[in-house]
Backbone as CSV, one residue per row, in Angstrom:
resi,resn,N_x,N_y,N_z,CA_x,CA_y,CA_z,C_x,C_y,C_z
1,MET,0.814,-1.188,0.000,0.000,0.000,0.000,0.868,1.266,0.000
2,VAL,1.971,1.223,0.704,2.856,2.381,0.771,3.445,2.669,-0.603
3,GLY,3.796,1.608,-1.338,4.332,1.778,-2.691,3.317,2.407,-3.610
4,GLU,2.043,2.020,-3.473,0.984,2.619,-4.294,0.797,4.086,-3.960
5,ARG,0.875,4.381,-2.707,0.683,5.763,-2.275,1.800,6.650,-2.820
6,SER,3.002,6.169,-2.786,4.129,6.935,-3.294,3.976,7.180,-4.793
7,GLY,3.531,6.192,-5.546,3.302,6.349,-6.980,2.193,7.349,-7.253
8,TRP,1.114,7.265,-6.485,-0.010,8.204,-6.621,0.436,9.627,-6.318
9,SER,1.242,9.757,-5.314,1.774,11.054,-4.914,2.626,11.656,-6.029
10,ASN,3.479,10.853,-6.616,4.318,11.343,-7.724,3.459,11.743,-8.922
11,TYR,2.436,10.928,-9.214,1.535,11.225,-10.326,0.823,12.555,-10.099
12,THR,0.353,12.796,-8.887,-0.348,14.042,-8.547,0.596,15.236,-8.639
13,ILE,1.802,15.079,-8.157,2.778,16.172,-8.214,3.105,16.504,-9.668
14,GLN,3.235,15.463,-10.495,3.509,15.704,-11.915,2.347,16.438,-12.572
15,ASN,1.123,16.060,-12.226,-0.046,16.755,-12.775,-0.075,18.215,-12.343
16,ILE,0.238,18.443,-11.082,0.266,19.827,-10.580,1.359,20.613,-11.291
17,ASP,2.540,19.999,-11.439,3.635,20.673,-12.142,3.247,21.000,-13.579
18,ASN,2.588,20.065,-14.267,2.143,20.299,-15.637,1.120,21.429,-15.697
19,ALA,0.190,21.432,-14.740,-0.826,22.483,-14.717,-0.197,23.848,-14.470
20,VAL,0.754,23.893,-13.542,1.447,25.155,-13.252,2.223,25.615,-14.479
21,LEU,2.907,24.687,-15.147,3.678,25.024,-16.339,2.760,25.541,-17.454
22,GLN,1.625,24.873,-17.673,0.683,25.323,-18.703,0.131,26.704,-18.365
23,ASN,-0.194,26.935,-17.094,-0.706,28.240,-16.677,0.352,29.314,-16.907
24,ALA,1.604,29.016,-16.575,2.693,29.973,-16.777,2.870,30.274,-18.262
25,GLN,2.720,29.251,-19.104,2.837,29.464,-20.546,1.710,30.348,-21.064
26,HIS,0.490,30.142,-20.552,-0.638,30.977,-20.970,-0.436,32.427,-20.526
27,VAL,0.045,32.601,-19.304,0.305,33.960,-18.802,1.393,34.622,-19.636
28,ALA,2.454,33.876,-19.944,3.547,34.428,-20.759,3.060,34.793,-22.158
29,ALA,2.221,33.949,-22.750,1.691,34.242,-24.088,0.809,35.485,-24.054
30,ALA,-0.010,35.621,-23.017,-0.882,36.801,-22.898,-0.046,38.068,-22.721
31,LYS,0.982,38.007,-21.889,1.850,39.176,-21.687,2.595,39.521,-22.973
32,SER,3.042,38.500,-23.689,3.741,38.728,-24.960,2.812,39.410,-25.957
33,ALA,1.569,38.969,-26.037,0.598,39.599,-26.938,0.350,41.048,-26.530
34,GLU,0.273,41.292,-25.230,0.058,42.658,-24.732,1.241,43.563,-25.084
35,ILE,2.443,43.039,-24.941,3.651,43.811,-25.277,3.694,44.086,-26.780
36,ASN,3.358,43.092,-27.594,3.344,43.290,-29.051,2.331,44.349,-29.456
37,LYS,1.152,44.331,-28.828,0.133,45.337,-29.135,0.625,46.737,-28.749
38,ALA,1.259,46.840,-27.589,1.804,48.134,-27.151,2.879,48.623,-28.122
39,TYR,3.722,47.715,-28.564,4.781,48.081,-29.505,4.184,48.568,-30.820
40,GLN,3.167,47.879,-31.326,2.508,48.297,-32.566,1.851,49.662,-32.387
41,THR,1.300,49.918,-31.212,0.700,51.223,-30.929,1.759,52.314,-30.968
42,LEU,2.915,52.045,-30.399,3.993,53.032,-30.401,4.549,53.274,-31.797
43,LEU,4.529,52.261,-32.642,5.056,52.419,-34.000,4.205,53.339,-34.863
44,SER,2.906,53.351,-34.636,1.988,54.119,-35.472,1.659,55.451,-34.810
45,PRO,1.993,56.570,-35.450,1.654,57.864,-34.859,0.153,58.026,-34.614
46,LEU,-0.671,57.514,-35.523,-2.120,57.634,-35.349,-2.594,56.816,-34.153
47,LYS,-2.141,55.575,-34.046,-2.538,54.735,-32.909,-2.010,55.313,-31.601
48,ARG,-0.794,55.858,-31.637,-0.213,56.466,-30.445,-1.046,57.660,-30.005
49,ALA,-1.475,58.488,-30.951,-2.310,59.651,-30.622,-3.665,59.204,-30.073
50,GLU,-4.254,58.184,-30.685,-5.532,57.664,-30.190,-5.382,57.154,-28.763
51,TYR,-4.275,56.477,-28.485,-4.033,55.949,-27.139,-3.896,57.093,-26.142
52,LEU,-3.108,58.117,-26.507,-2.939,59.260,-25.600,-4.264,59.965,-25.346
53,LEU,-5.080,60.108,-26.394,-6.392,60.723,-26.209,-7.275,59.860,-25.311
54,ALA,-7.225,58.551,-25.505,-8.019,57.641,-24.670,-7.582,57.724,-23.214
55,MET,-6.287,57.898,-22.983,-5.784,58.028,-21.609,-6.312,59.297,-20.944
56,ARG,-6.653,60.292,-21.745,-7.193,61.555,-21.218,-8.721,61.575,-21.235
57,GLY,-9.326,60.456,-21.615,-10.776,60.363,-21.574,-11.492,60.655,-22.876
58,PHE,-10.748,60.859,-23.958,-11.358,61.115,-25.261,-11.375,59.824,-26.059
59,GLN,-12.558,59.329,-26.366,-12.677,58.103,-27.148,-12.975,58.458,-28.597
60,ILE,-12.295,57.787,-29.496,-12.521,57.999,-30.916,-13.282,56.795,-31.437
61,GLY,-14.462,57.058,-32.003,-15.287,55.983,-32.527,-14.870,55.590,-33.929
62,GLU,-15.488,54.546,-34.446,-15.164,54.057,-35.789,-15.469,55.099,-36.858
63,GLU,-16.542,55.868,-36.668,-16.906,56.885,-37.663,-15.805,57.942,-37.776
64,GLU,-15.289,58.372,-36.608,-14.214,59.358,-36.629,-12.958,58.772,-37.271
65,LYS,-12.695,57.465,-37.022,-11.525,56.832,-37.627,-11.654,56.817,-39.145
66,LEU,-12.855,56.499,-39.641,-13.062,56.493,-41.090,-12.882,57.894,-41.657
67,ASP,-13.444,58.896,-40.945,-13.282,60.273,-41.396,-11.807,60.669,-41.416
68,SER,-11.057,60.259,-40.381,-9.638,60.632,-40.334,-8.864,59.925,-41.437
69,GLU,-9.260,58.690,-41.781,-8.590,57.999,-42.881,-8.853,58.724,-44.198
70,LEU,-10.082,59.232,-44.373,-10.381,60.004,-45.576,-9.587,61.295,-45.585
71,ASP,-9.489,61.948,-44.415,-8.713,63.176,-44.323,-7.247,62.916,-44.660
72,VAL,-6.724,61.788,-44.199,-5.337,61.440,-44.490,-5.167,61.245,-45.996
73,SER,-6.134,60.594,-46.628,-6.055,60.392,-48.078,-6.078,61.724,-48.805
74,GLU,-6.968,62.608,-48.381,-7.039,63.941,-49.008,-5.734,64.693,-48.798
75,PHE,-5.177,64.576,-47.595,-3.923,65.243,-47.289,-2.798,64.715,-48.181
76,LEU,-2.740,63.399,-48.356,-1.705,62.819,-49.215,-1.844,63.293,-50.652
77,VAL,-3.084,63.417,-51.117,-3.310,63.931,-52.473,-2.789,65.365,-52.567
78,GLU,-3.070,66.172,-51.541,-2.583,67.554,-51.537,-1.054,67.599,-51.559
79,VAL,-0.425,66.726,-50.776,1.042,66.691,-50.737,1.602,66.302,-52.109
80,LEU,1.004,65.294,-52.721,1.475,64.875,-54.052,1.281,65.976,-55.089
81,GLU,0.157,66.682,-54.999,-0.074,67.785,-55.931,0.951,68.899,-55.726
82,ALA,1.278,69.198,-54.454,2.274,70.233,-54.174,3.645,69.824,-54.707
83,ARG,3.989,68.552,-54.545,5.270,68.069,-55.079,5.294,68.190,-56.600
84,GLN,4.167,67.865,-57.215,4.090,67.968,-58.673,4.235,69.424,-59.110
85,GLU,3.586,70.326,-58.361,3.717,71.756,-58.676,5.178,72.194,-58.577
86,LEU,5.872,71.717,-57.520,7.282,72.082,-57.358,8.130,71.550,-58.508
87,GLU,7.831,70.329,-58.920,8.585,69.761,-60.039,8.345,70.536,-61.330
88,ASN,7.129,71.040,-61.504,6.782,71.747,-62.734,7.135,73.240,-62.685
89,ALA,7.490,73.728,-61.501,7.815,75.153,-61.370,9.046,75.473,-62.214
90,GLU,8.931,76.564,-62.948,10.033,76.936,-63.842,10.794,78.156,-63.356
91,THR,10.199,78.931,-62.474,10.881,80.126,-61.980,10.982,80.077,-60.463
92,GLU,11.886,80.876,-59.948,12.069,80.955,-58.501,10.826,81.535,-57.831
93,GLU,10.148,82.452,-58.517,8.938,83.052,-57.966,7.836,82.005,-57.780
94,GLU,7.717,81.085,-58.733,6.724,80.015,-58.608,7.036,79.123,-57.400
95,VAL,8.320,78.814,-57.230,8.727,77.995,-56.085,8.427,78.719,-54.777
96,GLU,8.779,80.005,-54.704,8.528,80.785,-53.496,7.040,80.885,-53.197
97,SER,6.223,80.995,-54.223,4.773,81.047,-54.038,4.244,79.740,-53.437
98,ILE,4.734,78.614,-53.959,4.308,77.306,-53.450,4.765,77.130,-52.002
99,VAL,6.006,77.489,-51.719,6.544,77.369,-50.360,5.749,78.248,-49.404
100,SER,5.452,79.466,-49.804,4.678,80.384,-48.967,3.280,79.830,-48.679
101,ARG,2.640,79.301,-49.704,1.306,78.727,-49.532,1.359,77.528,-48.570
102,ASN,2.393,76.690,-48.706,2.534,75.529,-47.823,2.798,75.952,-46.381
103,LYS,3.617,76.996,-46.199,3.868,77.485,-44.845,2.581,78.004,-44.214
104,GLY,1.769,78.687,-44.993,0.488,79.172,-44.487,-0.424,78.031,-44.070
105,THR,-0.435,76.989,-44.868,-1.247,75.808,-44.526,-0.734,75.159,-43.251
106,MET,0.582,75.051,-43.115,1.158,74.448,-41.908,0.835,75.264,-40.664
107,VAL,0.915,76.585,-40.765,0.592,77.450,-39.628,-0.875,77.257,-39.233
108,CYS,-1.745,77.166,-40.221,-3.166,76.956,-39.964,-3.404,75.622,-39.257
109,ILE,-2.772,74.577,-39.750,-2.935,73.243,-39.156,-2.386,73.223,-37.737
110,LEU,-1.195,73.772,-37.545,-0.603,73.785,-36.205,-1.441,74.618,-35.240
111,GLY,-2.005,75.719,-35.734,-2.869,76.539,-34.889,-4.121,75.793,-34.455
112,THR,-4.606,74.919,-35.319,-5.802,74.138,-34.994,-5.487,73.035,-33.995
113,PHE,-4.362,72.352,-34.180,-4.069,71.177,-33.363,-3.269,71.466,-32.100
114,SER,-2.544,72.558,-32.053,-1.721,72.845,-30.875,-2.517,72.852,-29.575
115,PRO,-3.684,73.521,-29.528,-4.438,73.499,-28.268,-4.871,72.086,-27.855
116,LEU,-4.969,71.181,-28.792,-5.367,69.814,-28.479,-4.185,68.955,-28.052
117,ILE,-3.017,69.229,-28.630,-1.853,68.384,-28.393,-1.056,68.819,-27.167
118,VAL,-0.902,70.110,-26.960,-0.072,70.608,-25.861,-0.525,70.043,-24.513
119,PRO,-1.828,69.992,-24.197,-2.211,69.400,-22.907,-1.823,67.926,-22.782
120,LEU,-1.701,67.213,-23.888,-1.285,65.819,-23.833,0.202,65.701,-23.534
121,ILE,0.969,66.661,-24.032,2.409,66.636,-23.823,2.761,67.152,-22.444
122,ARG,2.109,68.238,-22.062,2.345,68.857,-20.755,1.035,68.874,-19.965
123,PRO,0.696,67.767,-19.317,-0.572,67.732,-18.585,-0.564,68.720,-17.425
124,ASP,-1.732,69.269,-17.174,-1.911,70.216,-16.079,-1.759,69.463,-14.768
125,THR,-0.778,69.856,-13.966,-0.512,69.143,-12.717,-1.237,69.788,-11.539
126,SER,-2.017,70.811,-11.782,-2.688,71.470,-10.657,-3.922,70.742,-10.229
């Protein structure tokens, strides 16, 4: 009977060890997935901005994401058109006009987004 008990005891310990090992593997896989998701968020400026906004309580819905994707497409078209204009410019005055127009657009964009971004960079500690 003692020999049977010792065998049963070893079998139970092995089962417990296997269960602990499987649980540790599941926890490690979940943490690895979480780290990979965080890394992907950091790689993408858009995802990083969405995360920072979410941390401040601003949630972006799917509709806003679709709108922002359309805005990004429109923006890329504008950038490509500006590059094409620069390539086709034949005089220095044409180049200066394009550069001036682009600077004006950048000032406008920065003026719109600065009040939204600065609090994320420098949160109010009061």
